C-alpha positions, 0 to 999 in steps of 0.5 A: 483488874480487869473481869474476865468476858462471859462467854456462852456458845464457843466453836472449838477443834478437838484432836484426839490422839493419833496410835502410834505404829507397831514395830519391825524388829529381830531378836539380836543376842550373842548366845541365841543365833536364832531369834526371831522378830519382837516387834512390840504393838503402838500405843493407843492415842488418847481421847477427848471428853467434856466433863460437868465443872459446876465451879465453871460459869463460862465457856470464857477459856475455849474462846481463848484456846479453842484446840483443844488436843489429847496425847500421840500414843508411844510407838512400839520397840523391840524385844517386844516393849509396847507404845505408851499410850498417850494421855486422854485431855479432859476439858472442864465446862460448866453445868448445862453445857449443850454439846454441838455437830454443825456438819450435822446440825445434830446435839451429841449431848447434854452435860448437865450435873456434877462430873458427868463426862462426854467422850466427843474424840477417840484416839486412834488404835495402836498399829501392831508389830511384826511379832505377830505375822509369824507363822511355821512358815514365814520366820521372819515377818517384816510385816507392820500396822500403822496407828490408825488416826485421831478423831478429828472434829469441830463442835459447837459448845452452848451453855444453858444456865440450871436453874428453878426459876428465870428471870425476865422482863423490860430494862429496869423494871426492877430484876437485879433487884428482885433478884437481890431482895430475894437471894444475896447475889447483889447484883448490879442495879443501876438507874439506866437499862441494860445494866445486866449484861450477862446471866446471874444466879441468885440462890433462895435457902428455903425452910426446909433447907433446900436451894432455889437455883434462880437465874437473870438474864440482861432486860428484854425490848420489843425488838430483841429477836432482831437483833434489838438491845440485847438480842434474846439469845440471853432467853437460854439461860432460862429455857430449863426453868421450871418456872418463870418470874415475868417482872412487869413495871407498875411505875410506868416508868419512862412513859411503859405499860405493864399490858403493852411489855407483857405483850412485847415480852411473849412475844419476844420470848415465842420467836425464841421458843414456840413453847417459851411463853406457856411455862409456868411463870408467876406474874411479880407486879414490881414497885407497888411502891409508887403512885399508880402502881396499884391502879396498873396492877388493878387493869392489868389483872382486869385485860390479861385475866393473869394474876399478878405477885406484889410486890418492891423489892427497893421496899422489902414489901411482898418479898415473903408472900414471893417467896413463899409462893416460889417454895411451894411451885418448886419441886419437892425436897429428893429424900434418900 
């Protein structure tokens, strides 16, 4: 079965419903010789809303169906019958969706919590029937108004994963294996670069019953801001994390140097967001079960002045210590 593609940014076209037209009508009944105007009003057009839904994990639905429309209102009719109001259209988006107006270059809002709703296009007002114009000197008015058009616009939706911790590292640093060791995410793991092609969320269960979300993103390489590798756009999925976990390969796989990798990672994060490199971070020294890993870790700490947490995602060494550190760094549980 073909898997559903992951889409985290998309352009959509939204159109609210038009208001219905007011009616010109006169009451005509056999025993009412002087029936007056009785044209009804038009119904209002439906509005378009975006609503956060925790069951949505991608914007793929809008990639295939980018036109989002609400129903127009019905026209008024005789006997002062009001036209039917158009149904609103509620489009469900993932938690963490940011809504942009690309023309005005402004952010319209964010949908962060379950049930958050944002009106992105308001329906048109219904027109008035001729019954509104009757006066003592104007007994047979034919005036009426048409409904107003619904709002239409183009929006850009951007999904930013909501997580407590974000994993950042070079390809093959062992981020996916680390996520599996900390949670039950069952990430895709392989002995080749870029096994992670889209963000993966794992949940760390805490002793106090908190559930901490950890986001793993595709590996970042030197020059990613220039389009090398998979680029740096996936950093949006750790932008909201309260803490970053920078995963370094202390085994020196493929001739890599942890100090150089760390420097390049900070540089790439700076190209995406100046504030990202200064975010609270845990430096995870992975693959400590390999030869010379301890020597590289000591050299890294000496030259950078940064403490590291030694772990081996494969053997499980240091994982419990890392879990304890993450639990202490996470926001305290909310009390009612």
